[in-house]
N, C-alpha and C positions, 0 to 999 in steps of 0.2 A: 553229466559227462564233462570232463575237463577239456581244455583246448586241444590236447594231443589226441584224445579219444574222438573229438569232433572231426579232426583232420585225418584220422586213421593212421597216426604215427605211433609206432610201438614204443612203449616205455620199458625201461630196464631197472632191475635192482643191480647196482654196480658194485661188485666185489672184486674189481680188477684194479683200477687206478684212476687218477684224475686226468683222463685222456681227453684231448681236445675233440676228437671225433665223436665222443659220447657226452659232450656237454661240460667237461671240466669237473666242477664240484657243485654242491648244492649251497646256495647262499643262506646264511642265517636270516631269521625274520627281521632282525634289526637292520641288516644291510638292505633288504628289500624295502623296508619302511623308509630308510634314509633316501633311497633312490626315488621313491614315490614323492617324498617331500621336496626333493631337489627339482623334480619335474614341474613344479607348480609356480616357478618364478623365472624371470629373465635375469641373467647376471652377465658380467663381463668375463668371458671364458679365460682370457689371459690373466686377469686378477685371480680368478678361482684356481687356475693351474698353480700360480705362484704361492698362494696362501695354503692350498692343500698340500703342495710339495713341501713347504716349510714345516707344516704340521707333522707330516710323515717323517721328515728328516729328524725332527726332535724326538719322535717316538722311537725311531730306529737307530739313534746315536750316529747319524750321518751329517755331513756338511750340507747336503742338499738332496732333493729328490724330485722326480718327475713321473707323472702318470701317463703311460703310453697306451696306444690301441693294441694291446697284446704284447707278449714278449718278443715275437718275431718283428713287430713294428719297432720295438725298442732297439733291436739290433740294427734296423735300417737307420734310425736317427742317430744312434751312437756312432755307427760307421761314418755317417755324413758329417758329424760334428768333428771327428778327428781328421777326416780327409779335407774338409773345406776350411776348418778353423774359423777365424773371425772375418774371413774375406768374403764379402757379399758377392763379388764376381764369381768366385769359385762355387758358392752356394747356388747361384743362379744357373751354373752349368750342370749341376747334378741331375741325373746320375752319371753323366759324363764327367770324367776327372782325368787329371794328368799330374805328373810330378810325384809328390809325396802322397801316394794313394794306396800303397801296399799294406795289406792286413795279413799277418803271419798266423797260421793255424796249424796245429798238429794234425797230420793226416790220420793218425791213429785215433784222434779224438773228434774227428769231424762228424757232423750230423746232417740229416737231410735238409734241414731248414736253414743251413748257413748261406743259402742263396740270398738271404736278406742282406748280407754284408755287401754283395755286389749291387743289390738294389739301391743301397745307400751310397754308391760311388766307390766302394772299396775293390781293390784287385786282390783276390785271395792268392796267397803264396803258401802252399802246403809243404811242410817239412817232415822228414822221417818217412816210414812206410806204413802200411795198413796195420802192422803188428806192433811197432815200437817207434818212438821218437825220443831222441836224446837231447841233453842240454847243448852239446856241441853242434848238433844239427840245427837247433833253434838259433844259436848264435850265428851260424853260417848263413841262415836264411834272411837275416836282417841286413838291409842295405840302406844307403842314403835316402831311398824312396819309401822306406817303411814308416808308416804312420802309427801302427799299433800291433800288439800281439793280442789275439782273441782266443780265450780259453773256454772250452765247453767243459764245465765241471760236473763230474759224476763221481761221488766219493769212492765207489767200488771199482772205478775204471781208471783211476789216476796212476796206476802202476805202469801203464804203457806209454806215458809221456812225462816230461819234466814236472816235478811237483809244483804246486802253487808257489811255494816259497822260492824255488829256483827261478820260476818265470818272473816273479816280482824282481828278484835280484838282477836278472838279465835285462828286463825292461828299464830299470833305473840306470844301470850301467850304460846302456846304449841310447838312452834318451828318447824312448818311445813309450806310448801309453799301453797300459794293460787293462783289457776289458774282460770281465768274467760273466759268462752266461751261466746262471745257476737257476734256470727257470723252474725246475721241479725240486729244488733243494730246500724245501720247507715242509716239515721241520728239518733241521733244528732251527729254533727261533734266532739263535745267535748268528746264523749265516747272513742275516740282514745287515750285520755290521762287521762280521768277521773278515770278509774279503777286503772291504774298503779300509778297515783299520790295519789290515795286514799288508797293505801296499797297492791294492788294485785301484785304478783311477775311477772305474765305474763297475757296478755289478747290476745284473739284470735278473728279474724274477717274474714269473707269471702271476697275474692277479687272480686268475680263475682256477688255480690248483690249490696248493696248501693254504693260501691266504683266504680262500673261499669268498672272493669278491666276484664282480661281474666277469663272465668268461672272456669277454672281449677287452680285457684290461691287462696292463703290464706295469711293472714298477722298475724305475732306474734310480739307483742311489749312488752317491759319490761326490766328486769334486764340484764345487760350486761353479767354477768357470766353465766346465764341460756341460753341466746341467743348464747353465744359461745359454750356451751355444745350442743345445738341443731344443730348448724352449723357443729360440729364435728361428729354428728350422721347422719345428713341428706345426701342425694345424693349431689354430686357424690361420696361420701365416700362409701366403701363397708360396708355391714352389714344390719341391720334391715331395714333402710330407703332407701336403694339403689333403690328399685322399685318406690319410691315416687319422681321421677325426676321432677325438675323444669327447663324448657327450658330458654335459654337466651331471647327468645322472650317474654315469660311470665314474667320474672323478669323485663325487661324494660317496658313491658306493664303495669304491676301493679304499678311500680314506677311512671309512667306517670299518671295513673289513680288517685293515691293518691295525686299527685300535683294538678291536676285539681279539685279534690274533696275539697282540702284545699283552693284553690283559689276561689271557687264558693261562691256566696252570698246565704247562706243557707236560710235566711229570704225570699229572692226573689223566691227561689225554692219552699218553702212551700206555699208562696202566690199564685204561679201558680197552685199548687195542689188544693188549696182552690177554685180557680176560676173554675177549671174543675169539682170539686165536686158540686159547686153551679149550674153549668150548668145541671148536671144530676138531681139534686133536682128540679130545675125549669122545666125541660123537663117532669118530671113525677108528678109534683104537680097537683093534681086534676084528675089524670089518674084513671079511675074506676078500682077497684080491688087491688090497692096497696096503701101502705103507704110509703112515701119516706122521708129520713132524712139524715143529716150529721152524720157520725159515727166517733168516735175518742176514742182511738188512732187506729193505724193499727192493723192487726191480730198478728203481732209480738211485739206489744207494742211500736212501733216507734211513735214519735210525729208528725204523719201525718194523715190527714183526709181521709175517704172513704165515698162513697155514699151508703146508705143501702136502698134497695128496698124490702119491706116486702110484700109477697103475702097474701092477705086476704083469709080466708077459703072459698072454693067453687067457687072462682072467675075464676079459670082456670082449664083446663082439664089436667094439669100437676102440680106437686109440684115443689119446687125450684130446686131440683136435676134434675128433668125432663127438666126444662127450661135451666139449665146449659148444659145438653147434646144436646139440640136443638141448642143452641148458638155455641157449638163446631162443629156442623154439617153445620153451615152457610158457605156462601162464601162471604166475607172472614170469616174464623172461629174466634170466639171470646171466650176468657177465662175470667171468673169472679169467684169470691169466693162464696161459698155456706155454710151457716150454718143454720140449722133448716129450717125455712120457709122464709129465706131471701137470696137475692143476694147482693153482695158487689162489687162496682166498685172502684178500686184502681188506681189513676192516676200516681203513681210512675213509672210504667213500660210502660206507653203509650208514643208513639212518637208524634210529632207535628201533629195536625189534627185528630188523631185517636179517640179522645173523641167523635167527631161527628159521626164516624162510629159506635162506641159502642152504642151510644144513639139510632141511627137508627135501628141497629140490635136487640137491646133490645125491642124497640117498635114493630117491625115487628114480633118478636118471641112471645111476649106477646099477640099481636093482634090475631095471628094465634091460640094461645092456649086458647083464651077467651071462656068461656062457653056462649052459646046463652042465 
């Protein structure tokens, strides 16, 4: 029995996505080995942070980098860095802040975890409405108290807010920072430097999603002066971010994961995803009661395919949400994404051979739910 079986915790075959609530991603053996090696020595955490950050910056074509305790924690320390600046007195006040503390965010692009901006001392100023935000509304939202524009980047949702290029232009014109949260936007590999080279001051990524590093890790890349501010605010320093501790194991683990991610043949990885999606499409082509097709891009807008299985009206004694629940109750349990009347199979999170199990469990579940 493994540790989860001993605890009675259900394990899943994940054909959904790199979701935090289900453990992010599976780390490669080399990352696990590096973390185990890191656990066997004492080191100066500040020195390790600096040298690991410099190493990642070189790998990712950035000026500087910092490993945080998850992407949400990266938002906290990034907000703190632009609100408090180099003023130790302002740092000591955090999360209380005054003066130039406003962080401008598109209301149409907001996400549930942007509370982290307020945790870091930022005052969120939302512009536009829930459906659309314009460049004119962004300009109007910027005041003398604005510290930064914060953009939540999803490739397929950028049509309802000013483009990245437009936000860069406005930030430069108005003399405020631009921070991009691109937590789930890997692949594409080039996103690790595309935003910063394109004019963003900082870009944030999850360490436990596409990078396949420790789930509790995040990555911030960008301007050296801002990264140095973040390092001065972050743990193990006392103050606001002391609870957001990053272990030596996580630092080494993410550093290793970034190296492996940069070394990987991205085209070959995507081609493998395409093969798995094609297998699902082939397996359900002609299956009575469904329409199956390749769907692109992924739910987070990444340039990756998924298989979409649309349930036809009246064909089954359960809707898509009901089929999802039945799959979760299988042995082994399977996770898929659900939207409206469709199930989606995402190969990104599947281990070798698991696509066959997913196809089998889908067919068994749909067979059992078929109306006579």
